[in-house]
C-alpha positions in Angstrom: 121.6 -93.2 141.0 120.8 -93.9 144.7 120.8 -97.7 145.8 117.5 -99.1 146.9 117.5 -99.5 150.9 116.4 -102.8 151.3 113.3 -102.9 154.0 112.0 -105.5 157.0 108.0 -105.0 156.0 107.7 -108.7 155.1 109.9 -109.4 158.0 107.5 -107.5 160.6 104.0 -108.7 158.7 105.4 -112.4 159.5 106.6 -111.6 163.0 103.6 -110.4 163.9 101.6 -113.2 162.7 103.6 -115.2 164.9 106.2 -116.7 162.6 109.7 -116.2 164.3 112.2 -118.0 162.2 112.0 -115.8 158.6 115.3 -116.9 156.4 116.1 -114.9 153.5 118.0 -116.8 150.7 119.9 -116.1 148.0 122.6 -117.0 145.8 125.4 -115.9 143.9 127.7 -117.5 140.8 124.5 -118.6 138.3 126.8 -116.5 135.9 130.1 -117.8 136.0 131.8 -120.0 133.8 133.6 -121.7 136.7 133.1 -122.6 140.3 130.4 -123.7 142.5 127.4 -122.1 143.1 126.9 -120.8 146.5 123.7 -119.8 148.5 123.1 -118.3 152.0 120.3 -118.5 154.1 119.9 -115.8 156.9 117.2 -115.5 159.9 117.5 -112.5 161.8 116.0 -111.8 165.2 112.3 -110.4 165.5 112.1 -107.1 165.8 115.7 -106.4 165.1 116.7 -103.0 163.7 118.6 -103.1 160.1 122.6 -103.1 160.1 123.5 -99.4 158.3 125.1 -100.1 154.9 122.8 -103.8 154.6 122.1 -103.4 150.6 122.3 -105.6 147.8 125.5 -107.2 147.8 126.0 -106.2 143.7 125.6 -102.7 144.6 128.6 -102.7 147.6 132.0 -103.1 147.3 134.2 -105.7 148.2 135.8 -103.5 151.2 132.2 -102.9 152.3 130.7 -106.2 152.1 134.0 -107.8 153.8 133.0 -105.2 156.9 129.3 -106.5 156.5 129.6 -110.4 156.3 130.8 -110.3 160.2 128.2 -108.2 161.4 125.6 -110.1 159.9 126.7 -113.4 161.2 127.0 -112.1 164.5 123.6 -110.4 164.7 122.0 -113.3 163.0 119.4 -116.1 164.7 121.2 -118.3 162.4 123.2 -118.4 158.9 123.3 -121.5 156.3 125.9 -121.5 153.6 125.4 -124.5 150.6 126.7 -124.7 147.1 126.5 -127.0 144.7 130.2 -128.0 142.5 130.8 -127.6 139.0 130.2 -131.9 138.5 126.8 -131.0 140.1 126.1 -127.7 137.3 127.2 -129.8 134.6 124.9 -133.0 135.6 121.8 -130.9 136.6 122.0 -127.7 134.9 123.0 -124.6 136.6 118.6 -123.6 137.4 118.5 -126.8 139.7 121.9 -126.8 140.6 121.4 -123.4 142.5 118.3 -124.7 143.9 120.4 -127.4 145.4 122.5 -125.0 146.8 119.2 -123.0 148.2 118.4 -126.4 150.1 121.8 -127.0 151.3 122.0 -123.8 153.1 118.5 -124.1 154.3 119.5 -127.3 156.0 122.2 -125.5 157.9 119.9 -123.0 159.4 118.7 -125.6 162.2 115.4 -124.9 162.0 113.0 -122.6 160.1 109.2 -120.9 159.7 109.2 -119.5 156.8 111.6 -118.7 153.7 112.5 -115.5 151.6 113.5 -116.5 148.5 115.3 -114.1 145.6 113.7 -114.6 142.5 110.5 -115.9 141.0 108.6 -119.2 142.2 110.2 -122.5 141.5 108.2 -125.3 141.2 107.9 -128.1 144.0 110.4 -126.0 146.6 107.7 -125.4 148.9 107.2 -129.2 149.0 111.2 -129.6 149.9 111.6 -126.5 152.2 108.4 -125.9 153.5 106.3 -122.3 153.1 108.2 -119.6 151.4 108.1 -116.1 149.4 109.3 -115.7 145.9 110.5 -111.9 145.8 111.7 -111.0 142.1 114.8 -108.1 143.0 114.6 -109.4 146.6 118.2 -108.8 147.5 117.7 -105.2 146.5 114.3 -104.6 148.4 114.0 -107.4 151.2 116.0 -107.0 154.1 117.0 -110.7 155.2 118.0 -111.3 151.6 120.3 -108.6 151.4 121.9 -109.9 154.2 122.0 -113.3 152.3 123.1 -112.2 149.6 126.7 -110.4 151.6 127.2 -113.4 153.3 127.1 -115.8 150.0 128.9 -113.2 148.1 131.6 -113.3 150.6 132.0 -116.9 150.6 132.4 -117.6 147.4 134.6 -114.6 146.5 137.1 -115.9 149.1 136.7 -119.4 147.7 137.7 -118.2 144.0 140.5 -116.6 145.5 141.7 -119.6 147.1 141.0 -121.3 143.7 143.4 -118.8 142.0 146.3 -119.5 143.8 146.1 -123.2 142.4 145.5 -122.0 138.8 147.3 -118.5 138.2 146.6 -116.7 135.2 142.8 -116.7 135.1 142.2 -113.6 137.5 139.6 -115.4 139.3 141.0 -112.9 142.4 139.7 -110.2 140.3 137.0 -111.7 138.1 135.8 -114.6 140.5 135.0 -116.7 136.7 133.1 -114.7 135.1 133.8 -114.3 131.6 135.8 -111.2 131.3 138.1 -110.5 128.6 140.9 -111.6 130.6 139.3 -114.9 131.6 138.4 -115.5 128.1 141.9 -114.9 127.2 143.4 -117.0 129.5 141.0 -119.7 128.7 142.1 -119.7 125.1 146.1 -119.4 126.1 145.7 -121.8 129.1 142.9 -124.2 128.5 140.3 -125.4 130.7 140.6 -126.4 134.3 138.7 -129.2 135.9 136.7 -126.2 137.7 135.2 -124.7 134.2 131.5 -125.6 133.6 131.6 -127.3 130.5 128.0 -127.1 130.0 128.3 -123.5 129.5 127.4 -121.8 126.2 129.7 -119.4 126.9 132.8 -121.8 127.1 132.0 -122.7 123.6 131.9 -120.0 121.8 135.0 -118.4 124.1 136.9 -121.5 122.6 135.5 -121.7 118.5 137.8 -118.5 117.1 140.4 -120.9 118.0 139.2 -124.4 118.3 136.3 -124.7 116.4 136.2 -128.4 116.3 137.3 -128.8 120.3 134.6 -131.0 122.0 133.9 -129.6 125.6 133.0 -133.3 126.7 135.7 -135.1 125.1 138.0 -137.2 127.5 141.2 -135.0 128.6 140.1 -132.7 126.4 142.2 -129.7 126.4 142.4 -129.4 130.3 145.7 -128.8 132.4 144.8 -131.2 135.4 142.5 -133.9 135.7 140.9 -136.2 138.6 140.1 -135.4 141.8 141.2 -132.1 142.1 137.6 -131.2 139.9 136.2 -131.2 143.5 138.8 -129.7 145.2 139.1 -126.1 147.3 135.0 -125.4 147.8 133.8 -128.0 145.3 132.3 -130.8 147.2 129.0 -132.5 146.7 128.0 -131.9 150.1 126.9 -128.8 151.8 129.6 -126.2 151.9 130.0 -123.9 155.2 133.2 -121.5 154.7 134.0 -118.6 156.9 
């Protein structure tokens, strides 16, 4: 199937109305069982020409994303990146933590007039960030959101590759924290790290086969390490900017 090529029709309608700083916003890392959730916001200049090859990051290879990400940054008027840590995901839940990451990314833009946000409308979001339009499958159909999806994906993948060097054996450099067979087997064999999201039912199910009585919220548990590393290497509670 031929991938959908995102268009600039929404941005152009806003530009024609005098709305100049239009930002696309997207996130990555909602489904993984470990690591931060990362969001990006990208403002492209009015009347810009699309960068060839830009589309939903999920339809691109890692090499394609790595090639496109610096082009997006060079052509953009502004790029903001934000994250919500594992601690925040477990405390707030992934839904609210994702919106927190988005707000942090938007705050890094240095001002905007309108947002184009991937997904469904978010309760109370406009009061926090200003005017926005929610677009289901926006990363596939809207150019600015597709740009944001690529930036967010590259940032998070690099972060997980860095964390994989500190936590070898889980394959994060390949699976980015998703619950692949390799990752699930490593959790059963090695236990959890402080970077695993203990609030996720997937983790509880992964461990249930061999540790039916394991309490994911117990102090210490089967963690390999504890302490400040839970927020290390890309897991800050403050906004994140990784290049």
